[in-house]
N, C-alpha and C positions, 0 to 999 in steps of 0.2 A: 434640591429639586422638589417642585411642587407635586401635589398628588396628580393633577392633570398631566403634568410632564412625564411623571412616572408611568401613567396608563398609556400615554402615546408611545412611550419607548417600549413598553411590554407588547403593545399592539403591533408595533413595527417588527419586533423580534418574532412574534407569532407568525406574521405574514411571511417573513424571510424563512422560517422553518417550514412553512407550507410549501413554499416555492422549492426549497431543497429537497423536501420529501417527494414532491411531485417529479422532480428531475430524476431522483433515484429510482422511483417507480417506473418511469419511462425507460430507464436504463435496463430493467429486467425484461423488457418487451422489444426494444429497438436497438440498433446499432448506434453507437455513440455519434457517428458522423451524420446520421439521419435525424437527429433531434435538434430542433431549433427553439429559439426563445418563444415563438407563438405556440409551439407544442407544450412547452413547460407552463406557460401562462394558462392555456386552456385546461390542463390537467389540474393546475392549482386553483382554478375557478376565478381567475382575475383577468382583466383585459390585457391585450398585448402591449398596450402602451403603459399600463401601471406597473408592470414587471420591471420596467427600467427605472422606477423610482427606488427599487431595492438593489438591483444588480445592473451595472452598465453593460455587461456582455454575458454570453453564455459561458465563457471561460470563468468569469467570476463566480457564477452559480456552481459549476462543477468544482472549482478549486475550493470553494467554501465547504461544499459537501465532503470533498476529500480531506480537508483539514480536520473536519469534525470527526470523521471516521478515524483518522490517525491520532487524534488527541485521546480518543478512548484507548486505543492500542498502546500509545506511549505512556499513558497513565499507569496501565498495568505493568509495563516493562520498568517504568521508573520506581514503582514500589518494590519490585523484586530486586532491582539493582541496589537500592538503598539498603535493603535487607541482606544483601550479598548472597542472594539465592539464584542468580542468573548466570549461566555460562554462555559462552559465544554461540555454542551449538543450540542451546535452548532459545536464545534470542533469535537466531536465524531460523529455526524451525517454527517458532511462533509467528514470525513474519511470513514465512511461506504458507503456513496454514491460513492465515488471514487472507492472503491473496487468492488462494485457491477457493476459499469459501465465499468470497465477495467479488463476483465477476465485475461489478460496476466499478469498484475501486480499481481492480486490475486494469480495465480499459482506460480509465481516466489517467492513471499512472503511465500506462503504455503510450497513450496519445501524447502527453506532455513531454515524455522522455525522447520519443522518436521524432516527433515534428519540431519540438522546441518553439511551437507557436502558442503564445500566451500573452494576454494583455498586461501592460506594465503594472497596474494595481494588483491584478491577481497574481502576477509573478512575485511580488513582495510577500504576499501571504504563503505562496508554494515555497519560496526559498526559506522562509522562517520555519515552516513545517519540516522541511528537509534538514535544516541546521539542527533542529532539536533532536531529531531521530539520530542524526550522526553523532551528536554529542553523547547520546545514551550508548550507542554502539562503540564509540571510542573509549568510554569509561570501562565497558566490559572487556574490550580488547586489551586495555592496560593491565588487566588482572591476570592475563594469560602468561604462560611460561616465556613466550617470546614477544609478548606485546611491547609496543613502545609508543610513545606519545608523538605519533606521526599521523597527521590528518590524511595524507595521501594513502597510507595503509588502510585507514578507516574507509576511505572511498573505494579502495579495491575490494575490501570485504563486502561493502554494499553492492558494488557492481557485480561481483561474483554471484551473490545470492539472488538478486533480482534478475540477472542475466540467465540464470539456470531456469527460473520460473517462466521468463518470457521465451525462452528457446523451446521449452518442452510442454507447457501447459495445454496447448491445443495441437499437440503432435498428432498427425493423422494416422488412422489405422490401428490406434491402441485405445484400450478402455480407460475410463478415468482412474480406475484403481491401479492399472499398470503404470500410467503416467505418474500418479502420486507416489508410488513405491520408488519409481526411478528418480524422481526429483528429490525425494528424501535421501536416497543414497548419495546423490551428487552433492547435496548440501552438507551431509556429514563429512564428505571428503574435504570440501572447501573449509569447514569449520576446523577439521583436524589440521589441515595444512597450516592455517593461520594461527592456531592454538599451540601446536607442538612442532611444526615444521616438518611433519611427516604425514605420508599418506597411511591411513589405518590399514593394517594387515587383514583384518577382517571386519565386515560391516554387518550390523544387525539387519535382518530381513534380506540378506544377500540373495540374488537370483539363483534359483535351482533349475538349471537347464534341463535336467531330467524330468522335472515336473512340468515343463513347458511354460516357463515363466521368463521369457526373454526380456531384455531391455528394449525400449522403444527404437533404439538404433543399433543395428548389428555391429 
């Protein structure tokens, strides 16, 4: 590759990063469904026509942003798994923390999971990201007392953990702290069931009804 070609490639990657950063910035201010390609282009400082040279659709922008976020998380999990320092609960709690702390990522995942609407090219990237995370989860599950090499079980674990977050993250009438504690308790139950086959008798930070710390759902 010539020096000129290398510079062109670097320039293209820089512009793509600017577009992705602009999209994520908009996410912190507007609802996912209200953000269009023109909005992203304007925030990135490029023309509405130019943005399509880098991404053919809005889904491609958001999937690329989601993939880059997940690559960071998966990289951290991968290191721990290779070192044998990650339990199923730790992996599940780490995933929960990331979704709770990154609203834009949560919204994008929710959109793609619920609607199933995604462009073919973006779908390839999304599926590759999902498969890699499931591979990590499966390796951790195989280390548990009842773990087995069954992809369906891995899917069940993934669906259980993400389902808990989606069901309770924005539960009305409760503070973020109450919701977070409740999600933690549920994820510990899920992790224990898949790890030992049993529901834990006692949970850390269990609700103290006398102290007025009810769960979100009675």
